[in-house]
Every structure is written in structure tokens, then in C-alpha cells.
N, CA, C and O of each residue as an XYZ file, in Angstrom:
332
protein
N      96.461    129.303    107.375
C      97.232    130.553    107.249
C      98.155    130.521    106.278
O      99.176    129.941    106.647
N      98.193    131.005    104.950
C      99.227    131.106    103.909
C     100.481    131.880    104.434
O     100.365    132.991    104.952
N     101.425    131.386    104.312
C     102.777    131.951    104.723
C     103.871    131.747    103.585
O     104.941    131.217    103.884
N     103.632    132.135    102.371
C     104.382    132.334    101.337
C     104.548    131.224    100.565
O     105.340    131.426     99.644
N     104.053    130.032    100.607
C     104.191    128.968     99.719
C     102.903    129.101     98.826
O     102.144    130.065     98.732
N     102.851    127.818     98.163
C     102.047    127.781     96.916
C     100.731    126.687     97.344
O      99.633    126.577     96.799
N     101.339    125.883     98.613
C     100.573    124.734     98.910
C      99.920    125.013    100.322
O     100.428    125.807    101.114
N      98.798    124.331    100.578
C      98.345    124.496    101.978
C      98.185    123.024    102.206
O      97.932    122.275    101.262
N      98.336    122.555    103.528
C      97.870    121.146    104.200
C      96.606    121.140    104.697
O      96.371    121.991    105.555
N      95.831    120.486    104.417
C      94.428    120.587    104.971
C      94.342    119.127    105.449
O      94.383    118.112    104.755
N      94.197    119.255    106.980
C      93.649    117.661    107.829
C      92.651    117.704    108.066
O      92.107    118.791    108.257
N      91.940    116.455    108.160
C      90.674    115.954    108.360
C      90.621    115.001    109.361
O      90.297    113.851    109.064
N      90.929    115.344    110.670
C      90.940    114.460    111.919
C      89.867    113.365    111.742
O      88.725    113.825    111.776
N      89.956    111.923    111.545
C      88.829    111.194    111.679
C      88.124    110.862    110.369
O      87.102    110.184    110.269
N      88.775    111.407    109.427
C      88.066    111.393    107.786
C      87.716    109.596    107.908
O      88.472    108.771    108.421
N      86.569    109.359    107.375
C      86.105    108.218    107.500
C      86.585    107.296    106.003
O      86.577    106.066    105.939
N      86.909    108.050    105.088
C      87.908    107.495    103.900
C      88.887    107.953    104.004
O      89.108    108.940    104.706
N      89.889    107.226    103.191
C      91.411    107.474    103.195
C      91.643    109.061    102.301
O      90.765    109.273    101.463
N      92.402    109.812    102.390
C      92.875    110.644    101.690
C      92.940    110.210    100.354
O      92.373    111.040     99.643
N      93.428    109.182     99.652
C      93.511    108.673     98.454
C      92.119    108.553     97.928
O      91.874    109.139     96.874
N      91.087    107.813     98.572
C      89.843    107.878     97.914
C      89.298    109.239     97.930
O      88.499    109.544     97.045
N      89.669    110.201     98.936
C      88.989    111.366     98.814
C      89.570    111.957     97.474
O      88.788    112.432     96.650
N      90.992    111.936     97.231
C      91.238    112.274     96.003
C      90.839    111.974     94.811
O      90.853    112.746     93.853
N      90.296    110.330     94.807
C      89.673    110.203     93.623
C      88.118    110.881     93.308
O      87.520    111.102     92.255
N      87.797    111.080     94.641
C      86.266    111.574     94.531
C      86.348    112.960     93.890
O      85.662    113.213     92.900
N      87.173    113.864     94.432
C      87.666    115.252     94.110
C      88.359    115.243     92.284
O      88.255    116.191     91.506
N      88.913    114.145     92.036
C      89.451    114.352     90.630
C      88.282    113.996     89.781
O      88.291    114.437     88.632
N      87.051    113.103     90.253
C      86.039    113.152     89.287
C      85.218    114.316     88.989
O      84.577    114.546     87.963
N      85.372    115.217     90.351
C      84.730    116.563     90.090
C      85.433    117.627     89.565
O      84.991    118.776     89.574
N      86.508    117.309     89.106
C      87.591    118.326     88.491
C      88.468    119.128     89.627
O      88.807    120.283     89.367
N      88.843    118.533     90.890
C      89.394    119.396     91.876
C      90.849    118.320     92.169
O      90.916    117.281     92.826
N      91.751    118.943     91.511
C      93.206    117.984     91.511
C      93.722    118.383     92.933
O      93.558    119.575     93.194
N      94.277    117.669     93.845
C      94.984    117.754     94.933
C      95.708    116.656     95.253
O      95.390    115.688     94.561
N      96.525    116.452     96.008
C      97.722    115.418     96.523
C      96.909    114.617     97.601
O      96.102    115.203     98.323
N      97.105    113.436     97.687
C      96.750    112.663     98.906
C      97.776    112.765     99.663
O      98.847    112.764     99.055
N      97.839    112.879    101.111
C      98.804    113.282    101.989
C      99.765    111.739    101.999
O     100.972    111.865    102.204
N      99.262    110.474    101.800
C      99.907    109.502    102.029
C     101.086    109.373    101.126
O     101.873    108.457    101.362
N     101.335    110.259    100.013
C     102.541    110.194     98.970
C     103.641    111.119     99.971
O     104.819    111.148     99.615
N     103.275    111.777    101.071
C     104.369    112.499    101.752
C     104.985    112.166    102.968
O     105.595    112.970    103.673
N     104.824    110.992    103.202
C     105.326    110.263    104.534
C     106.007    108.776    103.994
O     105.459    107.692    104.193
N     106.985    108.907    103.452
C     107.699    107.494    103.166
C     108.392    107.225    104.388
O     108.726    108.129    105.154
N     108.637    105.923    104.614
C     109.646    105.183    105.457
C     109.052    105.338    107.027
O     109.783    105.197    108.008
N     107.860    105.596    107.100
C     107.437    105.712    108.383
C     107.031    104.259    108.878
O     106.442    103.446    108.165
N     107.438    104.026    110.250
C     106.918    102.818    110.566
C     105.467    102.788    111.122
O     104.876    103.758    111.597
N     104.965    101.476    110.986
C     103.580    101.443    111.129
C     102.451    102.298    110.260
O     102.795    102.697    109.148
N     101.526    102.498    110.592
C     100.574    103.074    109.877
C      99.719    104.360    110.671
O      98.654    104.341    111.288
N     100.724    105.525    110.355
C     100.185    106.689    110.928
C      99.166    107.169    110.463
O      99.196    107.486    109.273
N      97.792    107.406    111.326
C      96.560    107.623    110.711
C      96.626    109.157    110.191
O      95.664    109.460    109.485
N      97.401    109.988    110.366
C      97.545    111.376    109.748
C      97.714    111.212    108.194
O      97.100    111.842    107.332
N      98.573    110.338    108.024
C      98.722    110.397    106.384
C      97.955    110.026    105.486
O      98.155    110.117    104.275
N      96.718    109.438    106.210
C      95.765    109.210    105.436
C      94.840    110.069    105.598
O      93.902    109.760    104.863
N      94.536    111.366    106.422
C      93.801    112.396    106.800
C      93.942    113.754    106.204
O      93.355    114.789    106.519
N      94.827    113.549    105.292
C      95.287    115.031    104.919
C      95.584    115.379    103.502
O      96.283    114.538    102.938
N      95.288    116.238    102.901
C      95.508    116.727    101.413
C      96.559    117.798    101.358
O      96.742    118.591    102.282
N      97.293    117.789    100.152
C      98.070    118.788     99.818
C      97.232    119.554     98.795
O      96.765    118.848     97.901
N      96.941    120.894     98.747
C      96.108    121.681     98.219
C      96.846    123.021     97.717
O      97.196    123.941     98.457
N      97.035    122.952     96.169
C      97.668    124.072     95.831
C      96.666    125.363     95.518
O      95.538    125.149     95.073
N      97.079    126.545     95.743
C      96.368    127.886     95.592
C      96.970    128.875     94.761
O      96.644    130.062     94.766
N      97.832    128.379     94.065
C      98.481    129.121     93.073
C      97.507    129.128     91.832
O      97.700    128.354     90.894
N      96.540    129.947     91.847
C      95.759    130.275     90.617
C      94.584    131.222     90.992
O      94.414    131.572     92.160
N      93.746    131.645     89.941
C      92.993    132.633     90.343
C      92.055    131.951     91.385
O      91.660    130.786     91.444
N      91.784    133.173     92.299
C      90.944    133.162     93.504
C      89.621    132.678     93.549
O      89.209    132.109     94.559
N      88.772    132.882     92.350
C      87.625    132.018     92.207
C      87.611    130.591     92.325
O      86.806    129.846     92.884
N      88.819    130.325     91.593
C      89.014    128.778     91.241
C      89.310    128.187     92.685
O      88.878    127.127     93.139
N      90.120    129.080     93.286
C      90.564    128.251     94.754
C      89.311    128.054     95.379
O      89.018    126.916     95.743
N      88.402    129.145     95.586
C      86.797    129.049     96.247
C      86.023    127.907     95.990
O      85.408    127.144     96.735
N      86.215    127.964     94.545
C      85.334    126.789     94.081
C      85.598    125.362     94.574
O      84.791    124.524     94.976
N      86.959    125.294     94.440
C      87.611    123.925     94.760
C      87.428    123.763     96.294
O      86.943    122.727     96.750
N      87.831    124.826     97.114
C      87.510    124.527     98.310
C      86.107    124.202     99.225
O      85.881    123.698    100.325
N      85.213    124.855     97.995
C      83.598    124.610     98.187
C      83.389    122.872     98.010
O      82.786    122.227     98.867
N      83.949    122.270     96.838
C      83.818    120.883     96.696
C      84.822    120.119     97.533
O      84.610    118.908     97.592
N      85.487    120.411     97.951
C      86.362    119.540     98.928
C      85.246    119.445    100.367
O      84.876    118.355    100.802
N      84.928    120.423    100.817
C      83.805    120.653    101.659
C      82.680    119.742    101.436
O      82.326    118.857    102.215
N      82.235    119.981    100.499
C      81.197    118.903     99.878
C      81.184    117.239     99.871
O      80.323    116.413    100.175
N      82.596    117.138     99.360
C      83.198    115.588     99.366
C      83.288    115.038    100.601
O      82.901    113.895    100.842
N      83.908    115.979    101.634
C      84.070    115.550    103.086
C      82.997    115.409    103.717
O      83.071    114.461    104.498
N      81.780    116.064    103.730
C      80.377    116.036    104.261
C      79.877    114.848    103.986
O      79.504    114.003    104.800
N      79.867    114.762    102.389
C      79.504    113.387    101.748
C      80.097    112.342    102.098
O      79.369    111.355    101.986
N      81.369    112.072    102.574
C      82.054    110.652    102.992
C      81.728    110.663    104.499
O      81.788    109.631    105.169
N      81.366    111.908    105.033
C      81.172    111.614    106.540
C      79.807    111.478    106.858
O      79.534    111.392    108.055
N      78.690    111.433    105.852
C      77.247    111.109    105.882
C      76.814    112.483    106.309
O      75.692    112.544    106.811
N      77.422    113.469    106.213
C      76.590    114.484    106.428
C      75.872    115.651    105.151
O      75.233    116.699    105.244
N      76.382    114.809    103.974
C      75.881    115.659    102.933
C      75.292    114.683    102.066
O      74.740    115.036    101.024
């Protein structure tokens, strides 16, 4: 649910690849996001959540956002072995 910002955080609990790997796959398909691991500096230990989320901008035409979300879904399904 958008509440006035230009970014959404998307969390994929149990993502079988890192958010950094998902970022690389999406970039190859023309979808630019940021891997969540960049946003948790200084944490002790390896908190899994940091590797399961993406920061996505929706400050662009609606059709571009919709297509980007479709591609994100395709890549997450593919990474999970369901697509």
C-alpha cells in the first residue's frame, strides 16, 4: 500500500536466491530495482530478511510499473522453480 513515497519495499520470505541475484536477473530484463542488502549496514550477523527484499520505485507511468511487477513475479517464480 503506497503512503506518499516513491518507493515500495517488496519482501519475498524464503526467496531461494539472494536479492542481489534477483536484482541481476531483473536488470538483464530491463527492470531496475535495488537489492535490500544495501539498506541494512552495521547489522550484527546475517539477518535473512536483508537478502529477501527489493526496493522498487513506482515514480513512472503506470504501464511501466505494471510490466515491471509482472517481470519481477516471473523471475521470482523462476527462481522458486515454479515458472
